N, C-alpha and C positions, 0 to 999 in steps of 0.2 A: 273536224273530229279526232282525236284522240288514236295516237297506233293501236291501245285495245279493241277501239269502237273497229275500225278498221279490218283488223284482223276476224270482230264479230262475224263481222257483216258478210265477210269471206266466206265463213268458216260457215255461215247460213246458207247462201246463193252456191257453198259446196254442195251440203246434207243436199239443199231442197229438187236438187237434182240426182242426186241416188234413190233410190225404191223402195220406197220403209220397212219393206218383208227383212230386204240386206241390212239393214238400219237395225231392224230387229235381232237381226241374226247376231250381228257383231255384238248390241249392245246385251246379250246373252248370255253370250261367249264371254266377256269382257267382264261380267257378273258373276261368273264364276270360276273365270281367274281372282277376282278381287275374295269373294266368298268364300270357294275352294277349292283352292288350290289343285288340290291331287287329284280333283275329280277330271280338271282343266283339260289334261291328255285324254283320262279316259272316254270321257262323251267326244273329243275328234275324235279321236281315233273310229270311237262308234258309229259315229256319222257317217264319217269318211267309207267304212265297210260295205253301209244300209246302203248309201246310195252306187255305191259298188256292186253288189247281191240283186240292186232292184233296177242296174242299169241296160240287162235285155228288155225287159220289159220298158223301160225310160226309148232308148233307140227307138225298138220295134216303134213306138204307139207312136214316136216323133217323126218316121218314116211314112208312118202312116196318111198322117196329119200334111206332113207337107205335099207326099204326092199326088194325095185326094187333091187338093188343094193349087198344085201346079194342072198337071190332067184336066179336072173341068170335072171328076169322078166325085165331089166333096155333091153336089147336087142332084149328080143323076140319081146316088143313091138315097139323096135325098128326095125325092121323087117316085121315088121307084113303092117308097113307105109308102107313100098319100094314101090314103082312106082306107087303111089295114093296120090302123092303130090296136085294134084289140089279137091282131094276130104277131102282132109283133111284142105288145109287151108277157106273151104263152109264152115264145119262144126267144125273151132275152131275159124272161125269168126260167124258163130249161134249163136256156145255155148256161145262166148265170151259175145255176147248182150245181152246172160241172167241171165250167168251165177249173182250171189251174191257177186263180191271183188271189193272192192275199190282199186282207181290205186297204196295204196298202201300193202292192203291186195293182192293180186297178183301176187308178186314178189314174196313170200314164193311159189308158188305153178310153175311159170316160172319157179323159180332156178328147182325145183322138174324136171320139164319135160324135161329142154337142161339135165338132169343131166345123163337123159335117152336115149340124143338122137334121141332125138323127132326135124327133121330139122327146121331151122330158121325161112326160111317162116310161118310153122304152127302157128309155135311158136310166130312171128311175130304179121300174124290177131287176134290172140286170145288175145296178148298182148297191144293190140291200142282199141280193140272192147268191154275188159269186163270192164271199168274203167266208162263208161260213161252209159250202163242203165241195170237196173234188175228189182225184177218182186219188189220188197216197193221204189224200185227209178221213175220205172213205175208207180203204184195207187199216189205218191205224186208227180208226174211230173200233170197228172192229173188233181188231187185234185187243185192246182194252179196256173198252165198255162194254165190244157184244153188237151184235149181228143187228138187236134192236133201235141198241143206240145211234149205231152210224143210218138207220134207215130213219126214223125218225131227223133225226141233225136236216137229210136230206129234203125230207115231205118239211120241215120248216124254212128249210135255205128256198127251197121254189114256192111254199106257201107264202112266206113272207114275203118276195122280190112282187107275185103274182094282186097282194093289197095293196102294198104300194105303188103300181104300176099302172094300177087299176083307179085308187082312189084318187092319186096327182089326175089321172084324165077325169077325174069327174069337178072336182075341186075347180081344173083350167076351165071345163064345160063350162059354166058359171063364174068365167070371170075370175076368178083368185088366180091369184101368180105370175099377174101381168107379164112381162118380161124377166123372167124369173134372172136369168143369166148376170155373171158381171159384166160389166163391159169390154169390149176381143172377144169374149166367150164366144166364138158361133154366130151365126146371122137372122139365125128361122130354127124352125123346128118346135117351138116352145109347148104345142100345143099339139100340134099335128097339121095342122088347117093355114099357117105361117110355112111354108115353106125357101129351102132356100131359090133365089134364082140360077137355073138353070144355064149352064156358057157350053160354049160347042167342047167335046171330047175330045183332045191330044191323047193318048198313051204315051206317046214319044214324049213328050215335053221338051227336050234336053232339045231338040230343034229349033225351039222359040228361042228365045233373047227373055221378052217380056216372063214368056212361062219358068225361063231357066231362076230369073229373081224374083218369082212370086215363091218358088220353092225353095230355094234361102233363103226370105225371108222368113216366111216360115216353119223356117226349119227353126232357126235364131231366136227366132221370139215364141217358140211352145219349149223353146232349150230354156232358155231362162226361164221363162214364167215355170216351170215342172221345179228346177235345180232349188229357183229360194225356196219355192213352200216346201218341197221336201226336206229340203237344210232346216228350215225353221219346223219339222217335225218329226226328225231324226234325232236333233238337238235336245228336245222337248223330252223322247221318247230315252233316251240317257237316261238322260234325270228322273225317268218314274221310276226306269230299273233299280235305280242305285236305291232312291227312296222310296220303295214303295214296294218291297218286296215278295217271294211267292206267297212265304211266309206270314206277311203281315193280311195280304187274302184272305190267307187259310181261318188265320183269331178271326176278322171279323165274320164271315160263314159259319163258321162250327159250334152254332146253336143248330136243333132243330128247333126250329119255332114255327108261327103263325108267318111273320112279317121276315122267313127267311129268304123268301123268291122274289119277294119287292126287295131287297136289300143286296141280294146276287143277281139283281137287277141294275142298280144303278148305281153298284161298287164297278160292273164288269165297262161299264160306261168307257172312264175315261183309262182303264187297263191294257195295256198293248197284249196282245195274244197272236204267237203263231201257235198249228196244226203239233208242233216235233213238242214245244213248248205248256200248251193248253191243256190238253192230254194229260199227260202224267198227274196236271195237278186235277183237275175235275176228279181222275181217278181217286188222285190218293183222299180229295175231301171227301170222299163217298164214300169209301171203307173209313174215314173220320166219324161217319156218322152223319156225314151233310144231306141231307134231302135232298132224291138225283133230281128233283124242280131246279132246286133253286143251283147246283150247278151245270143243268140247260141250259140255265133261264143266262146266268154268267159268261157259260163261252157262245151263247147267241150277240148277248150285246158289248160282249168284251172284242167280238172277229168285226162287229158292222161299223160300229163307234167308237173304235179307240184312238185314245187322242192325235198318233198320226194320222188319222182315215178322216179324224171330223175335221182338222185342219186341212187339211187337201179340200175335201167337199166345199170348204169357208171359200174356200179361195176360185171357188166354179162359178156359183151360185151369190144369186143375192142373200140378204137377212131372212126376207120368214120363208122361202123354200129351205133354207138350212135349216134353223128352226123344226119345220117338217120334217124333215130329215129326219134329225133326230128323235123328233116325238116317234115316228114311224116303227125306227129301230125301235126305242121304247117301248113300245105296247107291241110291237112285235115279241122284243124277247121275256117281255113280262106273259104276257100268253102260251106263249112254245111253251114254260116254262111251268104252268100251271096244269095245263092239258098234258105237258110228259109224267105227272106226278097222280093224276090221273092214272097215267095209262099205269104205270109204274108200279102202283098201287103205296 
């Protein structure tokens, strides 16, 4: 075997031991350096700032998941919800519509809930509702677009959560989405019938070596899992913000036509939106003559299925469930846009 072949073989073995997501992160950044050198420091700084900004949510979710694993409370919580799935979906949708999480910030909490074995339909309800509304966003929306807009957005958030949760439950009741979670994400609670095996609970886990080890292991695995996927999400988001600015979105949606709401729904899917950037953009679009329903649909679709959030969802669930999530978000955004257009006249 030649020196070149030996080197290639060694590199292959080395790469084979590295997670593919980290390899993707490295390759994307190297591509940015090669194609657009000026963008590389911008993307790196944006990714770092975004990770620092989401760190409180990340650390809290990791702590919750690790503590629940070490104490045995994960099985206890899952068992407490058994037989109460309808109420769980209702509460998840309402709480999601009031919780202060953005489409990316909700991901660590979702990962923690799934790791506890909470049923997927209830998690789906929270997942869909949470990014759309929170108390600060309600106040901001009221000031910029009016009280009616804020109320309708709240209704859309809770409604989308309820529809998504109960629709997911119905599909799973008829055998759909068997084992919807990726390997290592939870071990039960998929349909509300298969729950995590309950273990004896010890709230003071640090007194037992085995539980301390479980806490450390869960902390490390959850941290690495969330970090690799969120790094990829924010890296791609930095490119979206640079090469798909708000002005381009305004040009696409700047016509009042029959297709304005469907187009707004599709354009909103890959577009990252947060309330501080989205609401002023929606206001300016409506002031420019864009149909109110199109602006509403764009806001809903962008909040729920922005590219960073979609990547994070893809990391947690298998492809059929991921496509189902995208379909629910698209349908909900389109329907809410049409209904708001009817309301706004």
